[in-house]
VOLUM-460123 format. One record per residue (C-alpha): x, y, z. Coordinates in steps of 0.001 Angstrom, whole numbers, plus 500000, padded with zeros to 6 digits. Example, Ala and Ser with C-alpha at 12.3 -4.5 7.8 and 13.67 -1.06 7.14 Angstrom:
BEGIN
512300495500507800/513670498940507140/
***
This chain:
BEGIN
326542603166425471/325668600315423092/322939598731425251/319776598930423167/317499598916426215/318863602255427398/318408603750423947/314862602371423818/314160604115427110/315761607352425881/313731607402422645/310456606805424446/311342609417427077/312053612057424406/308713611433422692/306722611304425931/308285614444427439/307771616353424189/304073615447424138/303629616239427836/305199619690427414/302732620487424664/299778619282426748/300372621807429547/299381624722427303/295862624229425878/294012624893423651/295658622675421092/296158623780417541/297752622561414306/301269623042415699/300486620686418558/299113618047416203/302192618460414042/304436618085417093/302650614913418162/302860613489414654/306582614287414505/307127612593417888/305290609514416644/307346609586413435/310512609748415527/309514606590417434/308726604778414171/312037605828412607/313876604736415731/312176601330415862/312471600627412134/315960601946411351/317897603682414111/317710600893416694/319238598361414326/322213600631413619/323387600896417234/326985599694417282/327363599987413501/330491601668412138/329390601787408512/329787605421407332/326867605017404906/324535604177407763/325701607268409651/324887609485406687/321324608136406640/321047608519410432/322217612143410199/319679612912407471/316796611332409405/317585613028412726/318255616379411043/314946616213409169/313004615234412285/314618618032414326/313900620658411677/310274619603411190/309577619178414907/311063622560415815/309124624158412992/305921623032414744/307088623721418292/310560624814419595/310135622488422577/310979619651420188/314603620770420699/314565618204423492/315452615735420720/319023617059421119/319370614973424291/318985611907422088/320415613072418771/323896614266419709/325053611140421606/323399608848419045/325358610536416256/328565609991418244/328096606271418869/327114605465415276/329898607460413579/332680605632411786/335193608320412754/335545611397414936/335413613635411885/332123612093410766/330675612491414271/331595616191414336/330065616732410885/326871614968411965/326656617085415120/327046620319413156/324333619279410676/322026618354413534/322634621661415316/321890623532412077/318511621798411847/317561623258415249/318250626763413962/316338626090410734/313348624763412690/313286627809415000/313405630203412036/310628628244410322/308489628521413460/309124632162414502/310699633800411473/313890635773411864/312904636454415441/313634632834416183/317171633066414804/318970634434417907/317430631977420394/317848629160417883/321527630002417406/322048630288421148/320464626952421978/322162625180419074/325597626671419810/325421625823423506/324234622270422857/326745621727420043/329650622988422142/328701620742425032/328247617759422692/331608618270420971/333486618752424239/331938615735425900/332123613607422765/335792614352422112/336629613700425760/334829610357425817/336343609433422447/339826610110423767/339131608020426852/337952605182424598/341083605496422439/343285605353425527/341357602294426683/341874600625423295/345577601452423379/345915600005426858/343984596905425834/346306596452422858/349376596958425038/347980594464427540/347375591917424775/350922592437423479/352295592122427006/350371588903427597/351605587519424276/355184588468425186/354769586846428593/353463583708426911/356443583630424559/358824584232427447/357196581445429464/357507579107426482/361177580059426105/361738579396429807/360047576000429507/362135575138426459/365274576286428223/364334574195431262/363682571127429131/366967571630427274/368878572087430516/367289568976432016/368101566925428915/371705568055429135/371844567209432830/370444563727432251/372894563185429391/375825564189431603/374601561954434420/374293558973432076/377727559656430611/379403560121433982/377730557180435737/376076554457433677/378323554757430628/381479554770432743/380299551773434747/379484549862431574/382898550718430126/384530549333433251/382360546208433058/383468545580429457/387104545944430469/386693543551433429/384951541007431187/387774541266428649/390380540775431363/388532537785432819/388260536259429344/391992536672428781/392755534933432082/390467532033431264/391792531613427729/394794529299428597/392615526891430603/391193523783428895/388893522395431560/385184522140430662/384324524460433516/386741527031432122/385136526785428680/381712527393430197/383080530297432200/384593531788429042/381183531612427367/379572533346430329/382229536029430359/381837536542426597/378068536881427073/378618539410429848/380967541364427583/378481541353424695/375630542488426931/377789545210428467/378866546422425024/375257546524423854/374190548428426965/377130550806426505/376081551423422904/372531552161424067/373821554541426752/376037556410424282/373152556684421833/370963558040424613/373621560603425565/373862561709421940/370090562048421647/369737563997424890/372646566378424341/371035569777423624/371700571702420446/373687574860421161/371694578053420729/374473579841418806/375115577055416288/373691576251412850/372079573004411818/375027572195409537/377511572682412422/375424570517414757/375164567730412172/378921567943411580/379661567528415294/377146564686415503/378825562873412600/382320563379414044/381309562025417439/379603559044415810/382715558234413770/384924558356416864/382614556066418827/381771553507416128/384400553786413399/381614554189410819/382415556952408308/379650559570408069/379374562223405367/377201565304405854/375682567614403251/373396570359404477/371858573039402277/368930574426404263/369614577942405569/367043580126407235/365111577483409159/363473578236412462/364941576846415672/362021574449416131/362534572824412708/366316572671413199/365875570815416497/363407568369414914/365796567647412034/368767567241414389/366848564809416624/365771562869413546/369372562642412363/370405561452415817/367739558753415734/368842557720412241/372450557302413377/371259555493416517/369595552917414262/372844552617412272/374732552091415527/372375549420416880/371187547510413837/372883548320410563/376394546836410932/377377549425408334/380748550678407135/379530554138406092/376528556415406391/375399559709404893/373263562600406150/371690565001403670/369484568042404336/367949569784401331/365712572882401299/362868572784398790/360071575180397882/357504573477400087/359739572350402938/362911570588404021/363970566963403511/366398565041405725/367828561730404484/369967559322406527/371342556346404545/373749553530405370/375286550551403556/374459548047406272/372049545172406721/368896547029405724/365742548029407589/364705544559408781/366391544646412181/365014548106412940/361463547067412083/361746543956414211/362978546114417085/359957548357416602/357650545355416684/359202544369420003/358253547745421435/361143550001420448/360416553676420840/362876555215418340/360990555465415053/357612555811416761/358842558662418928/360460560342415936/357196560120413958/355363561762416838/357951564537417065/357882565197413307/354074565129413209/354000568008415714/355490570302413037/353267568895410260/355871566569408751/356084562914407772/358585560069408182/359360557154405857/361788554300406477/362790551522404116/365589549993402042/368113552272400366/368474552022396561/372034550676396773/371466548449399787/371220549263403460/368517551412405050/367124554849404195/365381557177406649/363587560163405117/362006563025407056/360081565828405341/358843568889407223/357069571907405754/358478575361406204/354935576651406693/352851574220408681/349807572729406879/346458571862408410/347242568167408736/350152565767408573/350616562221407334/352935559387408206/354051556734405801/
***
């Protein structure tokens, strides 16, 4: 209905048919010239104004369109009642340019009235009955068909909206399934590492300790060299075991029914049991989304992993604070400082780099450096409402 080419064809057809109907009944008089002039005026009005308003839903435009078509219909019918053929164009055009159903009905009634006025102007009161009959029949047909098509369009819009909502819900459900799959896989990998690699490394440490104890009473040079080898094996096994436990902690999924404060508390308790390093937790950030909570938990895990591997600390602290523009996570320790971590990163470590990438996905930033009282300080800031860009320090 909004294709301008079809409306161009309809406008030209109305004008041409009107002129042809007048030509079949010579001789031609002033009414015929008036009819031809009105037909030409209709084409000019269509080309200059009406054509550009196809598809418009501005109610002011519809008022102007109604006035123009009503005036043309009244004048044309005053010259010759055959100009009522304009109804084939006028009624549907008033429907497609109306801003509302009510405005379309009002425009149709005004247009129908102009047909009656034109007939009366042409034939006097004798033209009133046929004018009323033609106008009433055309108006009734236009209203019935227009309301029916409008309802079909409304149903189509409702179905399109429902389809869009359904597709959005399906997208969200698919994303939830992917997240659930990733979380389940992370948990599975963590369990596999804990049940296989970590247990094997624990056994290797114990065997190395036992071998060292058996070699301790011996004084031969070969025994001393063997003790050094066994001690090296023990140190390497302990380091690998620490890495495996850190990996298990990082991969263990956050429970869906837990809060960030509870998850950080469990993380700190497990870290204390495994390392003997005392960890204090202070969390004051309620009402965060699950995505931000997971990012902050993973960042805290990475911070404690650095404490485990590099800090040689006696205590550590985790703090989460909600601010107006976002949330800040701080992990501090009283260990050796950030030097060892940075050197590990220069050798190709993935920890801080991966954490920066993860935080950047939610529009946040990461900074790492010395703590004010000694040791290292990791700071992660994420916005509650995501900005256009993100920066890393």
